[in-house]
C-alpha positions as CSV (number, residue, x, y, z in Angstrom):
1,M,47.1,12.1,-3.3
2,T,44.1,11.0,-5.8
3,H,41.6,9.0,-4.1
4,R,39.2,6.5,-6.0
5,I,35.6,5.8,-4.4
6,A,32.8,4.2,-5.4
7,V,29.6,5.8,-5.9
8,V,26.3,4.8,-6.7
9,V,24.4,7.1,-9.0
10,Q,20.6,6.6,-10.5
11,T,21.2,5.0,-13.6
12,P,18.4,3.7,-15.8
13,A,17.1,-0.1,-15.7
14,H,18.1,-1.0,-19.3
15,S,21.4,0.6,-18.9
16,G,22.7,-2.5,-17.6
17,L,24.6,-0.3,-14.7
18,S,23.6,-2.1,-11.9
19,G,26.6,-1.2,-9.7
20,P,29.1,1.6,-8.4
21,L,31.1,3.8,-10.4
22,T,34.4,4.6,-9.6
23,Y,35.4,8.3,-9.4
24,L,38.1,10.2,-8.4
25,S,38.6,12.6,-5.7
26,P,41.4,14.9,-3.6
27,E,40.5,13.7,-0.2
28,P,39.6,10.3,1.4
29,V,35.4,10.1,1.6
30,A,33.7,8.2,3.9
31,P,30.8,5.5,3.0
32,G,27.8,6.8,3.3
33,T,28.4,10.5,2.1
34,L,26.5,12.0,-0.1
35,V,28.2,14.0,-3.3
36,R,27.8,15.9,-6.6
37,V,29.3,13.5,-9.0
38,P,29.2,14.2,-13.5
39,L,27.3,11.2,-15.2
40,G,26.7,12.0,-19.1
41,K,26.6,15.4,-19.7
42,R,25.0,16.3,-16.3
43,E,25.7,16.4,-12.9
44,T,23.9,14.0,-10.3
45,L,23.6,12.8,-6.7
46,G,25.5,10.0,-5.9
47,V,26.1,8.2,-2.8
48,V,29.8,7.0,-1.5
49,W,29.5,3.0,-1.6
50,P,31.9,0.8,0.9
51,V,33.9,-0.9,-1.5
52,P,37.2,-1.3,-1.0
53,E,39.8,0.8,-3.1
54,A,41.6,-2.8,-4.2
55,E,38.5,-3.9,-5.5
56,L,37.0,-0.9,-7.8
57,D,37.3,-2.2,-11.9
58,S,36.9,1.0,-14.2
59,A,36.3,-1.3,-17.1
60,G,38.3,0.9,-19.3
61,V,36.5,3.8,-18.9
62,A,38.5,7.5,-18.0
63,E,37.3,8.1,-14.1
64,R,36.5,11.9,-13.3
65,Q,36.5,13.7,-10.8
66,I,33.8,14.3,-8.3
67,A,31.9,17.5,-8.2
68,G,31.6,18.0,-4.8
69,V,31.2,16.8,-1.2
70,L,27.6,17.8,0.4
71,G,29.5,18.7,3.6
72,G,27.7,19.2,7.3
73,L,25.2,16.1,6.7
74,P,26.4,12.8,8.5
75,P,26.6,9.8,6.4
76,L,24.1,7.1,5.9
77,G,24.4,4.5,8.3
78,Q,26.2,0.9,7.4
79,A,22.6,-0.5,8.2
80,W,20.7,1.6,5.6
81,M,22.9,0.7,3.2
82,R,22.8,-3.0,3.8
83,L,18.8,-2.6,3.6
84,V,19.5,-0.9,0.0
85,S,21.5,-3.5,-0.9
86,F,19.5,-6.2,0.0
87,S,16.9,-4.9,-1.3
88,A,18.5,-3.9,-4.9
89,R,19.5,-7.7,-5.2
90,Y,16.1,-9.8,-3.8
91,Y,14.2,-7.6,-5.8
92,Q,16.2,-7.2,-9.3
93,R,16.8,-3.8,-9.4
94,S,20.2,-1.7,-9.7
95,L,21.7,-0.7,-6.7
96,G,21.4,3.0,-7.8
97,E,17.5,3.2,-8.5
98,V,16.9,1.8,-5.1
99,A,19.7,4.2,-3.6
100,L,17.9,7.4,-5.0
101,A,14.5,6.8,-4.8
102,A,15.1,6.7,-0.7
103,L,16.3,9.7,-0.7
104,P,14.2,13.2,-0.8
105,P,13.4,14.6,-4.1
106,Q,14.7,17.9,-2.9
107,L,17.7,16.6,-1.8
108,R,19.0,15.5,-5.3
109,E,18.9,19.1,-6.5
110,L,20.9,20.8,-4.0
111,G,24.7,21.8,-4.0
112,P,26.9,21.7,-1.2
113,E,26.1,25.7,-0.6
114,Q,22.5,25.2,-0.7
115,L,22.5,22.1,1.5
116,A,24.6,24.0,4.4
117,R,21.7,27.0,4.1
118,R,19.5,24.5,4.5
119,L,20.8,22.6,7.6
120,K,20.7,26.4,9.4
121,R,17.1,26.0,9.5
122,Q,16.5,22.9,11.1
123,P,15.6,22.5,14.1
124,V,18.0,20.0,16.7
125,A,16.5,17.5,19.0
126,A,15.0,18.6,21.8
127,D,16.3,16.9,25.4
128,S,13.1,15.5,27.0
129,A,14.0,17.2,30.2
130,D,14.1,20.4,28.9
131,T,10.9,20.1,27.7
132,Q,7.9,21.5,29.3
133,A,6.0,18.1,30.1
134,S,1.9,18.9,30.5
135,A,0.1,15.5,32.0
136,V,-1.3,13.6,29.2
137,A,-4.2,11.6,30.5
138,L,-3.9,8.2,29.5
139,P,-6.6,5.4,28.7
140,E,-7.0,2.6,30.9
141,L,-5.9,-0.7,29.2
142,T,-7.9,-4.1,28.9
143,A,-6.5,-6.9,30.2
144,E,-6.0,-8.2,26.3
145,Q,-4.1,-4.7,25.3
146,L,-1.8,-5.2,28.8
147,E,-1.1,-8.5,28.2
148,V,0.2,-7.6,24.3
149,T,1.8,-4.7,25.2
150,R,3.9,-6.8,28.5
151,A,4.6,-9.1,25.4
152,I,6.2,-6.7,23.1
153,E,8.0,-5.2,26.0
154,E,9.5,-9.1,27.1
155,G,9.6,-10.6,23.4
156,S,12.1,-10.1,20.8
157,G,9.5,-10.6,17.5
158,P,8.7,-10.6,14.9
159,F,5.3,-9.9,16.5
160,L,2.0,-10.5,14.4
161,L,-1.5,-8.6,16.5
162,F,-3.9,-10.0,15.3
163,G,-7.0,-8.2,17.1
164,A,-10.3,-7.3,16.1
165,T,-11.7,-4.0,14.2
166,G,-12.0,-1.4,17.4
167,S,-10.1,-3.5,19.9
168,G,-7.4,-1.0,20.5
169,K,-4.6,-1.9,18.5
170,T,-3.6,1.9,18.4
171,E,-3.1,2.6,22.1
172,V,-1.4,-0.6,21.8
173,Y,1.1,1.0,19.4
174,L,1.0,4.1,21.6
175,R,1.9,3.0,24.6
176,S,5.0,0.5,22.7
177,V,6.5,4.0,21.5
178,Q,6.1,5.5,24.4
179,A,8.1,2.5,26.8
180,L,10.5,2.6,24.1
181,L,11.5,6.6,24.1
182,E,11.1,6.6,28.0
183,R,13.8,4.0,28.0
184,D,16.3,5.0,25.1
185,P,16.7,9.0,24.6
186,T,18.2,8.2,21.5
187,A,15.6,5.7,19.8
188,Q,13.5,6.0,17.2
189,A,10.1,4.5,16.1
190,L,8.9,3.8,12.4
191,V,5.4,3.5,12.3
192,M,4.1,2.6,8.6
193,V,0.4,3.1,7.7
194,P,-1.2,1.7,4.0
195,E,-2.3,4.8,2.4
196,I,-2.0,9.0,2.9
197,N,-5.8,9.5,3.8
198,L,-5.1,7.7,7.3
199,T,-2.2,9.5,8.0
200,P,-2.9,13.0,9.2
201,Q,-5.5,11.5,12.0
202,L,-2.5,8.7,12.9
203,E,-0.1,12.0,13.3
204,E,-2.9,13.8,15.5
205,R,-3.0,11.4,18.0
206,F,0.6,10.8,18.2
207,Q,1.4,14.3,18.7
208,A,-1.1,15.1,20.8
209,R,0.3,12.1,22.9
210,F,3.8,12.7,22.9
211,A,4.9,16.6,21.8
212,P,3.8,17.6,25.3
213,H,6.7,15.9,26.8
214,W,9.3,15.0,23.3
215,G,8.5,18.3,21.2
216,P,6.9,19.1,18.3
217,Q,9.8,18.2,16.1
218,A,9.4,14.6,17.9
219,V,7.1,13.5,15.6
220,V,7.3,13.9,11.7
221,S,5.3,12.0,8.5
222,M,6.9,10.6,5.3
223,H,4.3,10.1,2.2
224,S,4.3,10.7,-1.7
225,G,1.2,13.6,-1.1
226,M,4.0,16.2,1.2
227,T,5.7,18.8,-1.1
228,N,9.4,18.5,-2.0
229,P,10.4,20.9,1.0
230,Q,8.4,18.9,3.6
231,R,9.6,15.7,2.6
232,L,13.2,16.8,3.0
233,K,12.4,18.5,6.3
234,S,10.9,15.1,7.6
235,W,13.9,13.4,6.3
236,L,16.6,15.3,7.4
237,A,14.7,15.3,11.3
238,A,14.6,11.7,11.1
239,H,18.4,11.1,9.6
240,G,19.4,13.8,12.4
241,G,17.9,12.1,15.2
242,A,15.3,15.1,16.2
243,A,12.6,13.2,15.0
244,R,12.1,10.4,17.7
245,I,9.1,9.0,15.7
246,V,8.1,8.5,11.8
247,L,4.7,8.3,10.6
248,G,4.5,7.0,6.8
249,T,3.3,5.1,3.8
250,R,5.2,2.6,2.3
251,M,8.2,4.7,1.6
252,A,9.2,5.3,4.8
253,I,10.9,2.3,5.2
254,F,14.0,3.3,3.8
255,A,14.2,6.4,5.9
256,S,17.4,7.2,7.7
257,L,16.9,6.3,11.5
258,P,20.5,6.0,13.5
259,G,18.3,5.2,16.5
260,L,15.6,2.5,15.1
261,R,14.2,0.5,18.2
262,L,10.7,-0.3,17.1
263,I,8.8,-0.8,13.4
264,I,5.1,-1.1,13.7
265,V,3.1,-1.9,10.2
266,D,-0.8,-0.7,10.7
267,E,-3.1,-3.3,8.7
268,E,-0.1,-5.0,7.2
269,H,-2.3,-7.1,4.9
270,D,-2.6,-4.1,2.8
271,P,-1.9,-4.1,-0.6
272,S,-0.8,-0.6,-0.7
273,Y,2.6,-2.0,1.0
274,K,3.4,-3.4,-2.0
275,Q,5.7,-0.9,-4.9
276,Q,3.8,-1.3,-8.1
277,E,5.9,0.3,-10.1
278,G,10.2,0.5,-10.4
279,A,11.8,-1.3,-7.6
280,R,8.6,-3.3,-6.9
281,Y,9.5,-3.9,-3.0
282,S,6.9,-5.0,-0.5
283,A,7.5,-2.7,2.3
284,R,6.0,-4.8,5.0
285,D,8.6,-7.6,4.4
286,L,11.2,-4.9,4.5
287,A,10.4,-3.9,7.5
288,V,10.8,-7.7,8.6
289,Y,14.4,-7.8,7.5
290,R,15.4,-4.0,8.5
291,A,14.7,-5.1,11.9
292,Q,16.5,-8.6,12.2
293,Q,18.9,-6.7,10.6
294,E,19.4,-3.5,13.2
295,G,18.4,-5.5,16.5
296,A,14.9,-3.3,16.3
297,K,11.6,-4.9,17.1
298,V,9.2,-5.3,14.8
299,L,5.1,-5.3,15.1
300,L,2.7,-6.2,12.5
301,G,-1.0,-5.4,13.0
302,S,-4.3,-6.5,11.3
303,A,-7.8,-7.7,11.8
304,T,-7.4,-9.5,9.1
305,P,-3.5,-10.4,8.5
306,S,-2.1,-11.7,5.4
307,L,-2.5,-15.5,4.8
308,E,2.0,-14.9,4.7
309,S,2.2,-13.7,7.7
310,W,-1.0,-15.8,9.4
311,H,1.1,-18.8,8.4
312,H,4.8,-17.3,9.7
313,S,2.8,-17.1,12.9
314,R,1.8,-20.5,13.6
315,P,3.1,-22.6,16.6
316,A,7.3,-22.4,16.4
317,A,7.0,-26.6,16.6
318,E,5.5,-26.4,13.5
319,G,7.4,-23.9,11.8
320,G,6.4,-20.5,12.8
321,R,9.0,-17.6,12.7
322,Y,6.6,-14.7,14.0
323,Q,4.9,-14.6,17.6
324,R,1.2,-14.4,17.3
325,L,-0.5,-11.7,19.9
326,L,-4.5,-11.6,20.4
327,M,-7.2,-9.5,20.5
328,P,-10.2,-10.3,19.6
329,T,-12.5,-7.8,21.8
330,R,-13.1,-4.0,21.1
331,V,-12.6,-1.8,23.6
332,G,-14.4,0.8,26.1
333,A,-17.6,1.7,24.3
334,A,-17.1,-0.6,21.6
335,A,-16.7,-4.0,23.7
336,A,-20.5,-3.5,24.9
337,A,-21.5,-2.9,21.0
338,G,-19.3,-6.3,19.6
339,L,-18.5,-6.9,16.3
340,P,-21.4,-5.8,14.0
341,R,-23.9,-8.5,13.0
342,V,-23.7,-9.6,9.3
343,C,-26.8,-10.4,7.4
344,R,-26.7,-11.7,3.8
345,V,-29.2,-10.8,1.4
346,D,-29.9,-13.7,-1.5
347,M,-29.9,-11.4,-4.9
348,N,-31.1,-13.9,-6.6
349,R,-34.7,-14.1,-4.9
350,Q,-35.0,-10.0,-5.7
351,P,-36.7,-8.4,-8.8
352,R,-33.7,-8.5,-11.9
353,G,-31.8,-5.1,-12.0
354,S,-32.0,-4.2,-8.2
355,V,-29.7,-1.8,-6.7
356,F,-30.4,-1.6,-3.0
357,S,-32.7,-5.2,-1.9
358,A,-36.2,-4.4,-0.6
359,P,-34.7,-5.4,3.5
360,L,-31.7,-2.8,3.1
361,S,-33.5,0.0,1.1
362,A,-35.7,-0.2,4.5
363,A,-33.0,-1.0,7.0
364,L,-31.2,2.1,5.1
365,R,-34.4,4.4,5.4
366,E,-34.7,3.8,9.4
367,R,-31.4,3.8,10.6
368,V,-31.1,7.7,9.0
369,A,-34.5,8.8,10.1
370,R,-33.4,7.6,13.8
371,G,-30.5,10.3,13.3
372,E,-27.8,7.3,12.6
373,Q,-25.4,7.6,9.5
374,V,-25.2,4.6,7.1
375,M,-22.5,3.7,4.9
376,I,-22.1,1.7,1.2
377,F,-19.3,0.4,-0.3
378,L,-18.7,-0.2,-3.8
379,N,-15.1,-0.6,-5.0
380,R,-15.6,1.0,-8.5
381,R,-15.6,4.5,-9.2
382,G,-17.6,6.7,-12.1
383,Y,-21.4,6.3,-12.6
384,S,-20.4,3.0,-15.1
385,P,-18.1,1.1,-16.2
386,V,-19.0,0.6,-19.7
387,L,-21.7,2.7,-21.9
388,H,-23.2,0.5,-24.5
389,C,-25.7,0.5,-27.7
390,R,-28.0,-2.5,-27.5
391,D,-29.2,-2.6,-31.1
392,C,-25.8,-2.9,-32.5
393,G,-23.5,-4.0,-29.5
394,W,-20.9,-0.9,-29.2
395,K,-19.4,-0.5,-26.1
396,S,-16.7,2.5,-25.3
397,E,-13.5,0.9,-25.2
398,C,-10.8,2.9,-25.1
399,P,-8.6,3.4,-28.5
400,H,-5.6,2.9,-26.8
401,C,-5.5,0.1,-24.1
402,S,-7.6,-3.1,-24.2
403,A,-10.2,-2.1,-21.6
404,F,-13.6,0.2,-21.4
405,R,-13.6,3.8,-20.8
406,V,-15.7,4.7,-17.5
407,F,-18.7,6.2,-18.1
408,H,-18.6,9.9,-15.6
409,K,-21.8,11.5,-15.4
410,I,-21.0,14.6,-13.6
411,D,-18.8,16.1,-16.2
412,R,-20.8,13.7,-19.1
413,T,-17.1,12.0,-20.0
414,L,-15.8,8.5,-21.2
415,R,-12.5,8.3,-19.3
416,C,-10.4,5.5,-19.6
417,H,-8.7,4.8,-15.9
418,H,-5.4,3.5,-17.7
419,C,-4.3,5.7,-19.6
420,G,-6.4,8.5,-19.0
421,F,-7.5,9.5,-22.4
422,T,-11.0,11.1,-22.1
423,Q,-14.0,12.2,-24.6
424,P,-17.1,13.7,-24.1
425,V,-20.1,11.5,-24.1
426,P,-21.0,11.0,-28.0
427,R,-24.7,12.0,-28.3
428,A,-25.4,8.5,-30.6
429,C,-24.0,5.3,-31.1
430,P,-20.4,6.0,-33.3
431,E,-21.4,2.9,-35.0
432,C,-24.8,3.1,-36.0
433,G,-26.4,6.6,-34.7
434,N,-28.7,5.0,-32.3
435,L,-29.8,7.7,-29.6
436,D,-30.6,5.2,-26.8
437,I,-27.1,4.7,-25.5
438,S,-27.2,3.8,-22.3
439,P,-24.6,2.2,-19.0
440,L,-23.8,-1.0,-17.8
441,G,-22.8,-2.0,-14.6
442,R,-22.5,0.6,-11.9
443,G,-20.1,2.8,-9.7
444,T,-20.1,4.8,-6.9
445,E,-21.7,8.5,-8.9
446,Q,-24.6,6.0,-9.7
447,L,-25.2,4.8,-6.5
448,E,-25.5,8.0,-5.0
449,E,-27.8,9.3,-7.7
450,Q,-30.1,6.1,-6.8
451,L,-29.5,7.2,-3.3
452,A,-30.7,10.8,-3.7
453,E,-34.0,8.3,-5.1
454,L,-34.1,6.1,-2.1
455,F,-34.0,9.2,0.4
456,E,-36.5,10.9,-1.4
457,G,-39.1,11.6,1.4
458,T,-36.9,10.8,4.0
459,L,-35.9,13.6,6.9
460,R,-33.3,13.0,9.6
461,P,-34.6,13.7,13.0
462,D,-34.4,17.5,12.9
463,G,-36.6,17.7,9.8
464,Q,-33.9,18.5,7.3
465,P,-33.6,16.1,3.8
466,V,-31.1,13.5,4.0
467,R,-27.4,14.8,3.2
468,I,-25.6,12.0,1.5
469,A,-22.2,12.5,0.0
470,R,-19.5,10.1,-1.9
471,I,-15.5,9.6,-1.2
472,D,-13.7,8.4,-3.9
473,A,-10.5,9.4,-6.3
474,D,-13.1,11.6,-8.0
475,S,-14.2,13.7,-5.6
476,T,-11.3,13.9,-3.9
477,R,-9.0,14.7,-6.3
478,A,-9.1,18.7,-5.0
479,K,-6.4,19.5,-2.5
480,G,-8.3,19.2,1.0
481,A,-10.9,17.6,-0.5
482,L,-10.6,14.1,1.3
483,E,-9.8,15.7,5.1
484,S,-12.9,18.4,4.4
485,Q,-15.3,15.6,3.6
486,L,-14.3,13.4,6.1
487,A,-14.9,15.9,9.1
488,Q,-18.0,16.7,7.3
489,V,-18.4,13.1,8.1
490,H,-17.7,12.9,11.7
491,T,-19.4,15.9,12.6
492,G,-22.8,14.2,11.9
493,E,-23.5,16.6,8.8
494,V,-23.3,13.5,6.2
495,D,-25.9,11.1,6.7
496,V,-25.2,8.9,4.0
497,L,-21.4,8.1,2.7
498,V,-21.0,6.0,-0.4
499,G,-17.7,5.2,-1.2
500,T,-15.0,3.0,-2.3
501,Q,-12.1,1.0,-0.7
502,M,-11.3,4.5,0.6
503,I,-13.4,5.0,3.3
504,A,-13.9,1.0,4.1
505,K,-10.0,1.0,6.0
506,G,-8.9,2.5,9.6
507,H,-11.4,5.5,9.7
508,D,-13.3,6.1,13.7
509,F,-16.9,7.3,12.4
510,R,-18.7,6.7,15.7
511,R,-22.2,7.5,14.9
512,V,-22.1,4.5,11.7
513,T,-24.5,1.7,12.6
514,L,-24.9,0.2,9.1
515,V,-21.9,-0.9,6.2
516,A,-23.5,-2.1,3.4
517,A,-21.6,-4.1,0.5
518,I,-23.3,-3.7,-3.0
519,N,-22.1,-6.3,-5.0
520,P,-19.1,-7.6,-4.1
521,D,-18.9,-11.3,-5.8
522,G,-16.8,-10.5,-8.8
523,A,-13.5,-11.3,-6.7
524,L,-14.7,-15.2,-5.9
525,F,-14.2,-16.0,-9.3
526,S,-11.2,-13.7,-10.1
527,S,-8.5,-15.6,-12.2
528,D,-6.0,-13.9,-9.4
529,F,-6.1,-16.7,-6.5
530,R,-5.4,-13.6,-4.1
531,A,-8.7,-12.3,-4.8
532,P,-10.9,-14.0,-1.6
533,E,-7.9,-13.2,0.3
534,R,-8.4,-9.1,-0.5
535,L,-12.0,-9.1,-0.6
536,F,-12.5,-11.1,2.9
537,A,-10.2,-8.5,4.3
538,L,-12.2,-5.3,2.8
539,L,-15.4,-6.4,4.0
540,M,-13.8,-7.4,7.4
541,Q,-12.3,-4.0,7.3
542,A,-15.6,-2.2,6.1
543,G,-17.8,-3.6,8.5
544,G,-15.4,-2.7,11.0
545,R,-16.7,0.8,11.1
546,A,-20.1,0.1,11.6
547,G,-21.4,-0.1,15.7
548,R,-17.8,1.3,16.9
549,D,-19.6,3.9,19.7
550,A,-21.6,1.4,22.1
551,A,-22.7,4.3,23.9
552,F,-24.4,5.9,20.8
553,V,-26.1,2.6,19.4
554,S,-27.3,2.1,23.1
555,A,-28.9,5.6,23.3
556,Q,-30.5,4.9,19.7
557,N,-31.2,1.5,20.9
558,S,-29.8,0.0,17.9
559,E,-27.0,-2.5,16.9
560,G,-24.1,-2.2,14.5
561,E,-24.8,-3.9,11.2
562,M,-22.8,-5.4,7.9
563,W,-25.2,-6.3,4.7
564,V,-24.2,-7.9,1.9
565,Q,-25.7,-8.0,-0.9
566,T,-25.0,-11.0,-2.5
567,F,-25.6,-13.8,-6.0
568,H,-24.0,-16.7,-3.8
569,P,-24.9,-16.2,0.2
570,D,-23.3,-19.9,0.3
571,H,-20.2,-19.2,-0.3
572,P,-17.7,-20.3,2.7
573,L,-16.2,-16.4,2.0
574,F,-19.3,-14.9,3.2
575,E,-19.8,-18.1,6.0
576,A,-16.5,-17.2,7.4
577,L,-17.4,-13.2,7.3
578,K,-21.1,-13.7,9.3
579,R,-19.2,-15.5,11.9
580,H,-16.2,-13.0,11.9
581,D,-14.0,-16.1,11.6
582,Y,-11.1,-15.0,10.0
583,P,-8.8,-18.2,11.7
584,A,-11.8,-20.4,9.7
585,F,-11.1,-18.5,6.4
586,A,-7.4,-18.4,6.3
587,A,-7.0,-22.2,7.5
588,Q,-9.6,-23.0,4.4
589,Q,-7.7,-20.6,2.1
590,L,-3.9,-22.2,3.1
591,R,-5.3,-25.5,2.6
592,E,-6.1,-24.6,-0.8
593,R,-2.8,-22.8,-1.8
594,E,-0.8,-25.5,0.0
595,Q,-2.9,-28.4,-2.6
596,A,-2.2,-25.9,-5.5
597,G,1.3,-25.2,-4.1
598,M,0.6,-21.2,-4.2
599,P,2.3,-19.1,-1.6
600,P,3.1,-19.4,0.8
601,F,4.1,-22.8,0.0
602,S,6.1,-21.7,-3.0
603,F,8.0,-18.7,-4.0
604,Q,6.9,-16.8,-7.4
605,A,8.4,-13.8,-9.5
606,L,7.1,-12.4,-12.6
607,V,8.8,-10.9,-15.9
608,R,6.7,-8.3,-17.4
609,A,7.4,-7.3,-20.9
610,E,6.0,-4.6,-22.8
611,A,6.4,-3.8,-26.5
612,R,5.0,-2.4,-29.9
613,S,3.6,-6.2,-30.9
614,Q,2.0,-8.5,-28.1
615,D,3.9,-11.5,-30.4
616,V,6.9,-9.3,-29.9
617,A,6.4,-9.1,-26.1
618,Q,5.8,-13.0,-25.6
619,A,8.6,-14.0,-28.0
620,F,11.5,-12.2,-25.9
621,L,10.1,-14.2,-22.7
622,N,9.9,-17.2,-24.3
623,A,13.5,-16.9,-25.9
624,A,14.7,-15.5,-22.6
625,S,12.9,-18.5,-20.6
626,A,14.5,-20.8,-23.2
627,A,18.0,-19.4,-23.1
628,G,18.0,-19.6,-18.8
629,E,18.0,-23.5,-19.0
630,A,21.8,-23.7,-18.9
631,L,21.7,-21.8,-16.1
632,P,22.8,-23.5,-13.0
633,G,19.9,-24.5,-10.4
634,A,17.2,-23.8,-13.9
635,E,15.7,-27.6,-12.9
636,Q,14.6,-25.6,-9.5
637,V,12.7,-23.2,-11.1
638,F,9.6,-23.6,-12.9
639,R,8.8,-21.3,-15.7
640,F,5.4,-21.3,-17.3
641,P,4.9,-19.8,-20.8
642,A,4.2,-16.2,-21.8
643,V,0.8,-14.9,-22.1
644,P,-0.6,-11.9,-22.5
645,M,-1.2,-9.3,-19.0
646,T,-5.4,-9.5,-17.7
647,V,-5.1,-5.5,-19.5
648,Q,-3.1,-6.6,-22.2
649,R,-2.4,-3.2,-23.8
650,V,-2.1,0.2,-21.9
651,A,-1.4,3.3,-24.3
652,N,-0.9,1.4,-27.3
653,I,1.6,-0.8,-25.9
654,E,1.1,-4.8,-25.6
655,R,2.2,-6.1,-22.4
656,A,2.7,-9.8,-21.5
657,Q,3.9,-11.7,-18.9
658,M,5.3,-14.6,-17.7
659,L,5.2,-16.5,-14.0
660,I,8.3,-18.2,-12.4
661,E,8.0,-20.7,-9.7
662,S,9.9,-22.7,-7.0
663,D,9.8,-24.2,-3.9
664,S,13.1,-22.8,-3.1
665,R,13.4,-18.9,-2.1
666,A,16.9,-19.5,-2.4
667,A,16.9,-21.1,-5.9
668,L,14.8,-18.8,-7.2
669,Q,16.6,-16.3,-6.2
670,R,19.9,-17.6,-7.8
671,F,18.2,-17.9,-10.8
672,L,17.1,-14.6,-11.3
673,A,20.5,-13.2,-10.5
674,A,22.0,-15.3,-13.4
675,W,18.9,-14.7,-15.5
676,Q,19.7,-11.0,-15.4
677,G,22.3,-11.1,-17.7
678,V,20.4,-13.5,-20.1
679,L,17.6,-10.8,-20.6
680,H,20.1,-8.4,-21.6
681,A,21.3,-10.1,-23.9
682,T,17.9,-11.8,-25.6
683,R,16.9,-8.0,-25.7
684,S,19.8,-7.1,-28.1
685,Q,18.7,-9.5,-30.5
686,P,17.3,-7.9,-33.8
687,E,14.2,-10.0,-33.3
688,H,13.3,-8.4,-30.7
689,K,13.3,-5.0,-31.9
690,G,9.9,-4.2,-31.2
691,L,10.7,-4.6,-27.0
692,I,10.7,-1.2,-25.1
693,R,11.1,-2.9,-21.7
694,W,10.8,-5.6,-19.4
695,A,10.9,-5.7,-15.3
696,I,10.9,-8.3,-12.9
697,D,8.5,-8.5,-9.5
698,V,9.3,-10.6,-7.3
699,D,6.8,-11.8,-5.0
700,P,3.9,-10.7,-7.2
701,L,0.6,-9.2,-5.5
702,M,-1.4,-8.9,-9.0
703,I,-1.0,-12.2,-11.1
C-alpha cells in the first residue's frame, strides 16, 4: 500500500512554495522523520510534516516517491515543529526555509547509510550515577545572588535579570542549570550568548563545573564558527539527549532538545540575536516563545536590557509580563571596587583635531607606567573611513556601492566593507593627479599608530617598552587569532588594547583599570531611533571591563575609570552613563518612544526590495502598497512611502525599503500574511521586470 505524506523541503523564497510538498511512501512515516526526496533534478533532505493524508493537495502535480528514510534517528519532536511553524509564519518565510536551515549542513548531505555509520560513533548519554564525580569548589553566593536563584527556582518566568557588569550573573546561570540537572535526570538547558568569541570562555566555565559529575559530553557548543562535522556531532548529542547543556549563538535556538527545561539568554539586549539575512528571526524573542510552548523557564540577562524587555518587566499591575530580578552590586573582589567612575571630556575645549585629550593622555601614561592595562574603544575598523583629495574634493567612493572604501594602511588598500571591492591605494588623486591625498576620520588602525607615538618613551614597571594590541575584524581574521590575542591580554603581555565592539562585551580583563571611548557622538543624532539605546549599552558594557579586580586595583592604589571624549558632554545619555543609571535612561527613551508611537508601543515591519535601478525598487514597493489597500485589516496598518535604504546601492544593486506600522501586532501579522500573495503578483507584472528580490523583516532592528 502506498502512503501519501507531507514533506517540508528547502525551496527558494521567490518560488511561492511556502508549505509542504506531497510525496509517496511504501510505508507509513512518522512526522518529524528525516527523508531523502527528489526535487526537480536533484535529491534533497526533507522533514515529514504532520499533515493528515486527507488534507494533502497534489495541486495537479505528479507525485513522486521518496528516495529513502534516514533511520536510526529519532523523529524531530512536535515542540520543535511548532517552533519552526511559528517562526515561518511570524517572520513571513517559507516553512522549508526555516526548517532546513535549522538542521546541521552536513546532515542535509548524508544518505541513510552514511548517517547510520555516523551514529555508531556518537557518544551516548552518561548516567550521572556512573560518572566519577570529583568535588568542585563552589563560590559563596552573595545575598543578591541567593535571592535571584531562589526566585528563579520558585517562579515560572519569563525572568529578566538586570545585573550590573561584574555582579555575578554567570554564577547565577551555573547554579540554575545545576539545580535543574540535579532535579531532573533527563532535563536539558540551552544557554545562549550573542557572539562566537564569547562561547569558548563560557564553555570552559561550564565544562569545569559540570564535566566532573555529568561527563565531558554533557556540554556542547553550537555556532557558525564550528566545522560542519563538529556542528553535526553537537546537534546529534543534543537531539539524542547525550548533551545536557547546549551553549550557542542565535542559531542554537532551533536546536532539537527533547528535554528542554531552561533557556538562558545572556546579554539579551545584543543586536546579534537578530538574524539579518534569510529568515530574519529574533533568537531572544523565539526563546521566550519556545519556553512558553514547552513548559520551560526562560531567563534573560543583561546590565543594559533592551527597552522592549525592560518595558515587559514593568510591574504586573501596569501590564508587565516578565518578572524583573535585580543584582545591582558587583560581587567578590569587584564589589569593593564598585562601578567605574565616568569622566567626560569636552572636546570643544581641546585643540582642533586632537585624538587624545591632554587629560586622557596623561591618565593613559600614568596607568601603564604603574603596570595597569588600559582599553581604547572605537567602533570603526581600518585606518580611516575615507581617503580624500583637498584640491579637487575626490573621495574614495566605491564604484559598486553608495559608500566609501575604507583606507587600510597596513596593506595599503582601499576596501569596501559592503561588497568587498579592494584596490591598492593610488599614488595620486585619480581625478586631478594631486600627490597629497590624505585620510579623513580615523579607525582602529590609526588609533594603534597614534598610541604608539603617545607611549613612545613610556616604560612598563619592568623597564620594557609598552606593548599595544589591536582587536577587530581585520586583526582576528586568521583562525585562532582572537583566542591568542585575548590570552595575551589576560596574561598581562598587553598593556594597551585598542579595538571595536569585539572587546567591549563579556570579557573579564582582570588588570584593565581604564577604558576610554573615542568619539562616540555619531549615534546621538542617527536617523535610527534605536541608535542611542545601542550606544548606551555599548558604553556601559565597555566601561564594565574597568576595575573588575578590586584586589589588583587596591594594590595599585588605583580605581576603575571610564573616559568618554565627546562634543556633547551634557547630553542626557552621558548624564545617565555617568551615574550608571540605566533605569533613568530607559525611562527617558521610553517616554520619547511612546510620544512618537515607536516600539514597544507599536509594531513594525520593513519590506526591502532590490533591483537594477532605484526607480524599479521603489515602484514595486509603492505598487504593492497600493494593491494592499483592499486587503482585510489594511485600515489598521500604516504604510510609509518607499525610500532608498541608508546605503542604497551595494554591489551595483539598488535597494529601497518601506516601513509598515500598526498599533496591533495581530493586525500587522494578518496584513503581512494576506499581502504575501499581492507581493508575488506585483512582482510578476512586466513593469517590475528589473526587480531582483524582495524580503520582509518583521520587528526590524535597523531602519
